[in-house]
C-alpha atoms as one frame of an Amber mdcrd trajectory, in Angstrom:
protein
  41.023 182.664  27.086  44.303 182.080  25.310  46.343 183.346  28.272  44.295
 181.179  30.637  45.198 178.071  28.650  48.849 179.141  28.488  48.871 179.733
  32.242  47.493 176.247  32.908  50.173 174.746  30.643  52.858 176.760  32.459
  51.559 175.653  35.868  51.532 172.035  34.702  55.048 172.151  33.286  56.888
 174.449  35.711  54.887 174.891  38.931  53.977 171.388  40.078  53.491 172.523
  43.677  50.623 174.823  42.668  49.089 171.958  40.724  49.444 169.594  43.693
  47.886 172.067  46.115  45.033 172.738  43.666  44.360 168.991  43.346  44.391
 168.574  47.143  42.061 171.552  47.403  39.625 170.026  44.890  39.684 166.635
  46.635  39.025 168.195  50.054  36.195 170.318  48.703  34.673 167.245  47.052
  34.840 165.435  50.396  33.196 168.425  52.121  30.507 168.508  49.433  29.696
 164.811  49.768  29.775 164.928  53.579  27.503 167.954  53.737  25.012 166.580
  51.187  24.842 163.209  52.944  24.187 164.857  56.308  21.388 167.147  55.136
  18.267 166.156  57.014  15.181 167.498  55.197  12.818 165.572  57.490  13.914
 167.598  60.486  12.085 170.852  61.141  14.667 172.427  63.460  18.412 171.791
  63.462  21.487 173.587  64.781  22.671 175.999  62.108  25.134 178.250  63.903
  27.078 178.983  67.022  27.543 182.220  68.893  29.720 182.795  71.941  27.001
 184.533  73.912  23.823 182.812  72.778  25.131 179.301  72.208  23.833 177.259
  69.305  21.202 178.764  66.991  18.313 176.779  65.594  17.180 176.968  61.999
  15.708 175.052  59.096  17.504 172.303  57.199  17.912 174.409  54.041  20.164
 176.781  56.007  22.721 173.983  55.948  22.880 174.234  52.142  25.561 176.848
  52.717  28.120 174.070  53.220  27.672 172.363  49.817  27.636 175.772  48.163
  30.885 176.684  49.920  32.395 173.372  48.826  31.592 174.105  45.185  32.953
 177.636  45.459  36.135 176.478  47.171  36.660 173.571  44.790  35.937 175.022
  41.372  35.986 178.793  41.518  39.030 179.069  43.748  41.027 176.759  41.466
  40.169 179.023  38.545  40.972 182.099  40.608  44.339 180.598  41.511  45.237
 180.403  37.814  44.236 184.040  37.403  46.258 185.035  40.475  49.227 183.082
  39.088  48.986 185.121  35.886  48.694 188.470  37.681  50.811 188.056  40.847
  53.018 185.000  40.432  53.422 181.584  41.962  53.941 182.674  45.576  50.634
 184.463  45.805  48.808 181.605  44.050  50.249 179.111  46.556  49.241 181.365
  49.446  45.708 181.667  48.046  45.328 177.907  47.627  46.723 177.143  51.089
  44.335 179.703  52.587  41.454 178.078  50.710  42.504 174.673  52.040  42.426
 176.030  55.595  38.953 177.473  54.949  37.769 174.040  53.780  39.138 172.472
  56.966  37.425 175.172  59.025  34.093 174.644  57.273  34.393 170.900  57.856
  35.096 171.387  61.557  32.132 173.757  61.931  29.877 171.296  60.115  30.994
 168.414  62.314  30.416 170.465  65.489  26.934 171.515  64.342  26.004 167.951
  63.438  27.262 166.759  66.820  25.003 169.157  68.697  21.927 168.552  66.562
């Protein structure tokens, strides 16, 4: 735990870009979390939960859409902690790459959620 705290202090003092990307990542995941929780529709029995190229949209139950808030929590909290660990093990370049990739995954999850809500 001591090295984790030292790594956070080093990121804060020397690697401001990693800190900025991590903050952006947390804000975007919070937005995805709020958007996905607000758009859960427990009154509906069947909603669009997925898309396949051959079969089109797949129907499912509303609790299948709980994957989006869970992904938002994973992307927001766990990936920020993993980025500190990656910074310790691999350096700042790999931590930046990991956080940018996570940010793109958040954008992708948001786009998928918007498309599924538009069809439902």
